[in-house]
Residue frames as a rotation matrix with the C-alpha (Angstrom) as fourth column:
UNK 1
-0.427 -0.350 -0.833 -75.17
0.421 -0.893 0.159 87.24
-0.800 -0.283 0.529 69.00
UNK 2
0.638 0.760 0.123 -77.20
0.488 -0.275 -0.829 89.62
-0.596 0.588 -0.546 66.87
UNK 3
0.202 -0.549 0.811 -75.83
0.942 -0.118 -0.315 91.26
0.269 0.827 0.493 63.76
UNK 4
0.762 0.093 0.641 -76.16
0.013 -0.992 0.129 94.70
0.647 -0.090 -0.757 65.37
UNK 5
0.858 -0.485 0.167 -73.86
-0.203 -0.024 0.979 93.67
-0.471 -0.874 -0.119 68.22
UNK 6
0.309 -0.778 0.547 -71.35
0.801 0.523 0.291 92.13
-0.513 0.348 0.785 65.80
UNK 7
0.393 -0.108 0.913 -71.41
0.690 -0.622 -0.371 95.29
0.608 0.775 -0.170 63.71
UNK 8
0.923 -0.049 0.383 -70.81
-0.265 -0.801 0.537 97.41
0.280 -0.597 -0.752 66.79
UNK 9
0.660 -0.721 0.209 -67.86
0.138 0.390 0.910 95.25
-0.738 -0.572 0.357 67.89
UNK 10
0.202 -0.589 0.782 -66.31
0.972 0.216 -0.089 95.36
-0.116 0.779 0.617 64.41
UNK 11
0.604 0.075 0.793 -66.77
0.350 -0.920 -0.179 99.11
0.716 0.386 -0.582 64.25
UNK 12
0.938 -0.286 0.195 -65.13
-0.308 -0.434 0.847 99.55
-0.158 -0.854 -0.495 67.65
UNK 13
0.434 -0.812 0.391 -62.20
0.555 0.583 0.593 97.34
-0.710 -0.040 0.703 66.60
UNK 14
0.217 -0.310 0.925 -61.73
0.911 -0.275 -0.306 99.40
0.350 0.910 0.223 63.43
UNK 15
0.824 0.130 0.551 -61.98
0.000 -0.973 0.230 102.61
0.566 -0.190 -0.802 65.40
UNK 16
0.809 -0.579 0.103 -59.34
-0.117 0.012 0.993 101.52
-0.577 -0.815 -0.058 67.92
UNK 17
0.252 -0.753 0.608 -57.06
0.841 0.481 0.248 100.33
-0.480 0.449 0.754 65.14
UNK 18
0.370 -0.049 0.928 -57.41
0.700 -0.642 -0.313 103.60
0.611 0.765 -0.204 63.28
UNK 19
0.924 0.028 0.380 -56.89
-0.194 -0.825 0.531 105.72
0.328 -0.565 -0.757 66.37
UNK 20
0.685 -0.667 0.295 -53.92
-0.290 0.121 0.949 103.88
-0.668 -0.736 -0.110 67.88
UNK 21
0.050 -0.726 0.686 -52.32
0.497 0.613 0.614 102.37
-0.866 0.311 0.392 64.78
UNK 22
-0.530 -0.239 -0.814 -53.10
-0.454 -0.731 0.510 104.81
-0.716 0.639 0.279 61.99
UNK 23
0.266 0.693 -0.670 -54.56
-0.920 -0.024 -0.390 104.22
-0.287 0.721 0.631 58.59
UNK 24
-0.406 -0.509 -0.759 -52.37
-0.715 0.694 -0.083 101.18
0.569 0.510 -0.645 57.83
UNK 25
-0.980 0.077 0.181 -53.66
-0.080 0.685 -0.724 99.33
-0.180 -0.724 -0.665 60.93
UNK 26
-0.162 0.979 -0.121 -57.25
-0.585 -0.194 -0.788 100.32
-0.795 -0.057 0.604 60.01
UNK 27
0.181 0.195 -0.964 -56.86
-0.967 0.215 -0.138 98.81
0.180 0.957 0.228 56.54
UNK 28
-0.725 -0.553 -0.409 -55.22
-0.462 0.832 -0.307 95.67
0.511 -0.034 -0.859 57.93
UNK 29
-0.809 0.499 0.311 -57.99
-0.131 0.362 -0.923 95.10
-0.573 -0.788 -0.227 60.47
UNK 30
0.119 0.888 -0.444 -60.66
-0.773 -0.198 -0.603 95.70
-0.624 0.415 0.663 57.82
UNK 31
-0.053 -0.209 -0.976 -59.00
-0.882 0.468 -0.052 93.26
0.468 0.859 -0.209 55.38
UNK 32
-0.931 -0.328 -0.161 -58.56
-0.213 0.845 -0.490 90.57
0.297 -0.422 -0.857 58.00
UNK 33
-0.511 0.835 0.206 -62.19
-0.355 0.014 -0.935 91.07
-0.783 -0.551 0.289 59.09
UNK 34
0.244 0.583 -0.775 -63.34
-0.952 -0.006 -0.305 90.55
-0.183 0.813 0.553 55.50
UNK 35
-0.445 -0.486 -0.752 -61.25
-0.593 0.790 -0.160 87.39
0.671 0.375 -0.639 55.18
UNK 36
-0.971 0.094 0.222 -62.63
-0.142 0.520 -0.842 86.13
-0.195 -0.849 -0.492 58.51
UNK 37
-0.139 0.983 -0.123 -66.20
-0.702 -0.185 -0.687 86.82
-0.698 -0.009 0.716 57.32
UNK 38
0.180 0.160 -0.971 -65.72
-0.926 0.360 -0.113 84.84
0.331 0.919 0.213 54.12
UNK 39
-0.735 -0.514 -0.442 -64.06
-0.325 0.839 -0.436 81.93
0.595 -0.177 -0.784 55.97
UNK 40
-0.798 0.495 0.344 -66.85
-0.304 0.162 -0.939 81.92
-0.521 -0.854 0.021 58.54
UNK 41
0.181 0.891 -0.416 -69.54
-0.878 -0.044 -0.476 81.84
-0.442 0.452 0.775 55.86
UNK 42
-0.089 -0.309 -0.947 -67.63
-0.760 0.636 -0.136 79.00
0.644 0.707 -0.292 54.13
UNK 43
-0.939 -0.331 -0.090 -67.37
-0.184 0.707 -0.683 76.96
0.290 -0.625 -0.725 57.35
UNK 44
-0.515 0.826 0.231 -71.08
-0.447 -0.029 -0.894 77.49
-0.731 -0.563 0.384 58.11
UNK 45
-0.537 0.255 0.804 -71.97
0.617 0.769 0.168 76.12
-0.575 0.586 -0.570 54.68
UNK 46
0.437 0.704 -0.561 -73.40
0.146 -0.670 -0.728 79.34
-0.888 0.236 -0.395 53.26
UNK 47
0.433 -0.402 -0.807 -70.69
-0.870 -0.421 -0.257 79.48
-0.237 0.813 -0.532 50.59
UNK 48
0.806 -0.266 0.529 -69.06
0.332 0.943 -0.031 76.80
-0.490 0.201 0.848 48.45
UNK 49
-0.170 -0.972 -0.163 -65.55
0.242 -0.201 0.949 76.89
-0.955 0.121 0.270 46.97
UNK 50
-0.426 0.036 0.904 -67.03
0.890 0.195 0.412 76.87
-0.161 0.980 -0.116 43.46
UNK 51
0.660 0.726 -0.190 -68.88
0.705 -0.687 -0.177 80.14
-0.260 -0.017 -0.966 44.14
UNK 52
0.353 -0.605 -0.713 -65.60
-0.092 -0.781 0.617 82.01
-0.931 -0.152 -0.331 43.76
UNK 53
-0.629 -0.770 0.104 -64.63
-0.071 0.190 0.979 80.44
-0.774 0.609 -0.174 40.42
UNK 54
-0.121 0.679 0.724 -67.88
0.888 0.401 -0.227 80.27
-0.444 0.615 -0.651 38.46
UNK 55
-0.908 -0.121 0.400 -68.70
0.340 -0.772 0.537 82.79
0.244 0.624 0.743 35.81
UNK 56
-0.728 0.667 -0.158 -71.64
-0.372 -0.577 -0.727 85.14
-0.576 -0.470 0.669 36.17
UNK 57
0.093 0.786 -0.612 -73.51
-0.995 0.056 -0.079 83.92
-0.028 0.616 0.787 33.11
UNK 58
-0.195 -0.063 0.979 -74.44
-0.386 0.922 -0.018 80.25
-0.902 -0.381 -0.204 33.34
UNK 59
-0.528 -0.085 0.845 -74.07
0.593 0.676 0.438 79.40
-0.608 0.732 -0.307 29.65
UNK 60
0.560 0.769 0.308 -76.33
0.777 -0.357 -0.519 82.15
-0.289 0.530 -0.797 28.37
UNK 61
-0.528 -0.800 0.285 -74.67
0.847 -0.472 0.244 84.63
-0.061 0.370 0.927 26.10
UNK 62
0.398 0.612 -0.683 -75.70
0.491 -0.771 -0.405 88.30
-0.775 -0.174 -0.608 26.50
UNK 63
-0.190 -0.466 0.864 -75.44
0.977 -0.177 0.120 90.43
0.097 0.867 0.489 23.37
């Protein structure tokens, strides 16, 4: 499935949640979608658990 189709489906889901459930449902669907995206990337191997816990600077000190 192309990214455009996935984006369209996600947008429609957020639109339905916002229309029928209000702003709270919109935020809930958006948050669960973000969690699902991260879990999917993790399961595909694009992310590693250490990516969330490493610092930005890899030993180099910026002054």
